[in-house]
N, C-alpha and C positions, 0 to 999 in steps of 0.2 A: 383542471388544467386550463391555463390561460390560452387565449387564441394565439399569442405570440409563441408560447411553448409548443403548441400543436404545429405551428408553421415550421419551427425549427426541426421538429421530429420528421415532419413530412418532407422537407427539403433534404435532410440528411438521408432519409430512407430512399428517396429517389436517386440520390447520388450513389449510394451504396449498391442499390439494385442494378444500376446501369454500368457498374465497373467490374473489373476482374477481381479475382480472389486477393491478389497482391494490393490492388487499389483499395479494396474493402478493408483489409487489415491496416493499411497505412492511415486511411481516413478515420477508422475507429480508434486507433492509437492516439490521434490528435484531438479526440472528442472528450469533453468532461465526463467523469465516471457516471454521474446520474443520467445524463442524456444517453450515454452509451448503453447503460442497463435497459433503459426504455426501448431503445432501438433494437437491441439484441433480443428482447422479449418478442418483438414483432417478427424478427428474422429467424428465430429458433425453429428448427424443423419439428413438425408435429407428426407423430406416427399414429394414424387412425384415431379411434375413440379412446384408446387406453390412457392417453395423456389426461383427458378430461375425466376419466373414470377413477383415477388415483387421487388420494389426498394431495393437496398442493405441496406440502412439505416434501413428498416423495419425488416431485418434479424438479426440485432445486438443483441437483447435480446436472441434470440435462440442460437446464436454463443457464447455468453458470459455465458450462463446458467451453463455450466460445469466448467467454470473457477473460479466461485465465491468460495472463500475460506469459509468454514463453521465453522472453529474453529482453534484457535492457542493455543499451550501450550509450556511450556519450553522444549527445545530440538527439537522442530519442525523446519522444513526448509520450507521457502517460497522462491523458486528460490534460489538466492545467499544469502539470509538472514537467519541466524541461530538465532532462537528465544532463548533468555536467561531467561527472566522473565516478569511478568505482572507488569506494572507501575501503572495502574489505569483504571477506567472506567467512562463513562458518559452516557448521554442520547442516543448518536448515536452509541456507541460501546465501545471498549477497546483499551488501548494503551500498547504496549509491547516494552521492550528493546531488541534489537537484534544487531547482528554484520553483516556488509556487508563483506562476506568472500572474495570477489574479492579485496577489498581495505583495509580490516582489520580495518575498522572504525566502531564505535558504531553508531547505528541509532535508531530512534523511529518509530514503525509501528502503525499507527492508523487504526484499523480494524473495519469497520462498520458492524453492525448486519445484514444489508440487502445488496442486490446488489447495485451498484453505483446509489444512489438516486440523484434527482436533487439538493438537498441541499448539498450532499457530493461532487457532481461535481462542484457546485459553490465554495465550500471551496477550492477544489484543484486548480481551475482556479485562484481564488483570491490569494492564497498562492504563486503559481508559478509566478505570475506577480510582486512579491515584492522582493526587494533586499535591506535589511537594517540590520545593526548589532544587532538590538533588536527584530528581527523577525526571527523565524527559517526558514531554507531553505528546500524546497521540493526537494527530490532526485528522487523519482520514484512514479508511480501510477499503481495500479492494479484494477481489476474489483470492489473490495469492500475494498481497503486499500490504504493508503498513506504512503510512506516511507519518513521520515523527519529527519532533523538534531536532534540529541539527545542533549538536554540542561540539564546538570546536576544541581542538587541543589534543594532546597526547593521552592515550589511555593509560590507566594505572598499570596494566599488564605490560605495555611497551616500556613504560618508565622503569619498572622493576627489573627488566632485562639488563639494564645498565648498572644494577647493583641495588643494595638496600636504600631505602629513603633515609635522609637525615632525620634525627629524632624530632626536631622542630616541625618538619614537614609532616611526619607521621602523626604527630599530636594535632596538627591542623586538619588533616584528612580524616582521621578516625571518627570524630564526632559526626561529621557530615555523612560518612558511610553508615554509621550506626543509626542515625536519624532516618536515612532513606530506607534501610532494612526494616526498621521498626514500623515505618509507614506502610511498607509493602506487606508486612506480615500481620497487620491488624485484622 
């Protein structure tokens, strides 16, 4: 760890320790995910010697408990991501449009209703292993969210609600869909 990084952690630690629970939550929500994870590991409650007596992997749920984001709204910050608007929702959670303030690029944040479930983890691993022009790119992962490439435009499901696709359009889309499915099922 560099001296500059240590100073960042120390400064943030002092600010968090001196504030109320609301101030702590707000401050941590504005902190980049890596720095927040380091700070949360320092702040995590320890219960006697049992924490140290267990294998490290068994301590993960306890360490991640405070990191789980419990809600996003327009204007909120999630580390370097500035949330702009809600794009939609499904069975697992919600999707938001945001901007990566470090790079100035738009992103989509898929926010799960629960902490990183096995299904959510499988999805993250599957997406991260793919590299195809017809499949969105995974940029970042948090305890209950994925940050992905933002693909603008109408979804195929929304388009089909207005009726069947013209044959020329279907012929254009079909090979792209098939190529993405083939890549995903390799």
